N, C-alpha and C positions, 0 to 999 in steps of 0.2 A: 463436409465435417473435416477437412484438411486444415481449413480456416479455423476451426474451432480449436482443434488439437493447438494451433500456435500459441492460444492464450498460456499454454503452459512456458511460454517463453517471456511472458511479460512482465514480470514485476521484480524482482532481483537478489539475490546472491550470497556466500560466505568466504571468511578472511582469507588473511595471506598466509595460509598453511603450507599448501604446497599445490598445483596447478597442474590442470587436464583439459584438453580443447576440443572444440567443435570446429575450431579452426584448419584442423586437419582434414575435415570432411570436405572442405571448400576448395582443397587443393591450390592451385596458384591463382585463383580467382575471387578474390574475397567478396564480390557481390554475387557468387552463386548463391541461391537459396534466398535471395532477398525477398521480403514477404511485406505487408501492411495490411491492417485490420481496424476497423472503426465501428463501434455500437452504441447506440444509446439505450440506458437503463431509466426505467421509471421505479422510483424506490421510497418503500416506507419505513421509517423506523420507529420502533417503540422501546424506550428506556435507554438510548443513546446516552454515553457516559462523555463528560462532566453531564449530570443531570440534576437539575434542579429539585431538591427534596421535596418542597410542598406542590409545585406544579408539575412535575415529571417531564418528559421529553418526547412527544410523538411528534413525528414531522414527516412530510412527502419531499422528496427531492427529485431532479432530474440530473442525471449523470451521463455526459460525453466520455466515452473511455476509449483510449486508441493505442496502439502500440505497432512495433515491425522491426525489421533489421535492414539495414542497410549498409555494406561493407563493414567498417569497424563498428559502428553505433548500433547497439540494442536498446530500443526505447520503449518505455512504457509512460501512461499517464491518464489524468482525468481531471475534469473540471466539474464540479457539482454547482446547480443553481438549486438553493432553499427555498422552501416555503412558497410554491409556486402562486397561490391564491392569497400570499399575506394574510394569513390566519392569526388571529391572538393565542390560540390553543396551541402553537408550536414550540412549547418552550421558550425560555428567558434568552436565551441564544440564538434561537433562529426566527423569533417573531420580528414584528413592525420593528424598523429602526435599527436592526441589527446588519451586520453585512450577508447578503445573500449567497457568497461567492466563495468557493474553496477550489484551490487547483493543487495537484500534486504532478510533477514533472521529473523522471526518473532517467536520464541519458546514462547509459554504461559503453565504456568503450574497451573492446575487447583488446588485450595485450597480445594474445595468440596472433590476431589479424595484423596488429600494429609491427609487430616483431618478424612475422612470419616464421613462426615459431610454434611448433605444437609441445604445449606445456601441460597437455595431459597426464593424469598420473592415477592409476587407480580408478576410483568413481568420481573424481573431478575430472569435468569435461571440457571447461573453458574458461580462462580467468580474466577478469575485468578491473578497469578502475573505474568505480562506480561512485556516480552523485546522485543525489537526492534533493529536492527543493519542494517546500511547503509554503502557499500564501493563502491568505484568507480574504483579499481583495479588500482590505479597509486599512486605510491609513489615520483612523480617527484617534488613537492613542497608543502609547507603548506597548500595548497588551496585545495588539494584532499579530497574527501569526507570521514572520517572516524567516524561515528558518533554512539551513542548507546544511546538507551532509556531505562528507567526502570519507572515501576508503576503498577498500578491496573488495572484491566478489567473484565468484564461480557458479558455473552449473554444476551441481550435483548429483549423480546415479543414487538414488534412496532406494532400498527395497521396497517393492509394492508400488510407493508413490512414484516412482519413475525419475525423470529429470526436475530435481528441484532447485530454485534459485535462492541463493544466500548471499549476504552482504553483511560486511563489517564496517561501519562508520563512526566518524567523530562528528559531532554536531556544532556547528559553527552559529551562534545567534546573530541573523542580522540586524536586529534592533540593538543588543546591548554591544555588538561589536566584540563578542568574546565567545571563545570555546565552552561548550558545556556539557561533558561528558561522552556517552558513546552509545549507538543502536546498533542491536542484532537483528537483521530482518531475514525472513525466509518465507516463500510463497509455493504452492503447488496447485496442480491440475489433473486430476484422475480419473479418467473413465474408467467406470466399474460395471455398466450394465446397459447392453447394448439391444435394441428392439429392431426388429424385423424391418422397419421402415428405414432403418438406417440412423435413426435419432439415439442417443443415451443418456444415460444418468452418469453425473460427476462429482466426485467430491473434491471440492477446490477451496483454499483459504491461505490463508496468511499469519504469521506471528510478526510483530514488532515490540521489541522487549528494550528499554533503554537503561542504562546504570551508570553509577559514577556521576551522577548529575547533582545538581543544586547551587552550582556555582552564580550561575546567572538568577538573579530574584525576580520575580514577578509581582505585579499589584502593590508596587512601592509604598510603605508609609502605612500600610493596612493591618490591622492585629491578625494574629494566628498564624500557624503553621501553614506554609503555602505550598512548598516543594518538598517531595522525598527525594531519596536516594536513588530509587530504581521503580521501574513500573513498566506495564504494556499492556498489550490485548492480542488476543488470538480469535480469529473468524473462521469458523467451521460452516461451509456450505453444501448444501445437498440442491444440485440443479439439474434439471431436463433440458437437454440441447438439441435442437434441429439446424439445419443449413442457415436458417434465416431468423428464427426465435430463439428465446429460452425462457424458462420459468424456474425461480427457484425461493428456497427459504435461508437463512443464514442465522446463526446463534454465535453472538460475541461475547466474549469472555473478558473482564477487566480486571486488572489488579493496578490500582493507583495509575492509570494511563496517563501518558506523558510526563509521568513522574511528579503528578500532583496530588498532594496529600488527602485521602479519603475524608468525608465530611468537614472539610474546611469551608472556606468562604466560597469556593467555587462548586460545593456541592459533593453529590457521590460521584467519586472516580472509581470505584470497584465496583464489582457484581456483572450483571446480564444484560445484554439486549436481543432483539430481533428484529430480523430486517426481511423484507419481501422485495421479489424485485421481478420485472416482467423486462425482457428485452429484445432489440430488434437491430439486427444485424447487418451492416453495410458491406 
């Protein structure tokens, strides 16, 4: 159960308002409390956005998720492999002939641990220089995902939710070689009901919200409004956890996700989707 609760550390963090640190808990040894974790998630998604309006989007995928802490570095990431059986019915962006790979890699660097100073204040427990990278494994065209995010973050103590990761980033598009707006992200992991056998139910999820977007254009030369100035998604999951396994359901809410205009040429970018998950933990 200790490893499970470490998932609360995994994804990350809020802006440069003011600091409060967990570095103080480590004393003079920045490697005190180091940990790592890895798990495989068998996933099934119904209605993921962007969603082709005519065919819909239902697809399976395998996710290898990992994270941990080593000295100044706090890490979260995952690799997704889509449409394992290569079925034609997996939606236009997950079917045969499309990229089967997506990777998110999010290292954060503790400013508390680097400077040796306790920057904690009030609910803010540790301050980070935060980075995030998204790649979809394709270089077939200029619309492949090659994004990097750069900013600041913190672990923040939130009533009832407990320690919550928050980040404020600037987005640098690696294809366009230009900056394109900002993203606020937060994530949480809250055990709320414990069973006699030691397993428990948790409320876990995240918010990613982009704003001041639209400088970098996608699908050049095609008609119709493509980009919105803002947009994002919120994931709300209820999961049962044991030391080795987890089962869960997640409801994801979208509002012009990735700042793509709803009902444009990329399809629906607002609405709801459902996720089913079965997990094995190493």
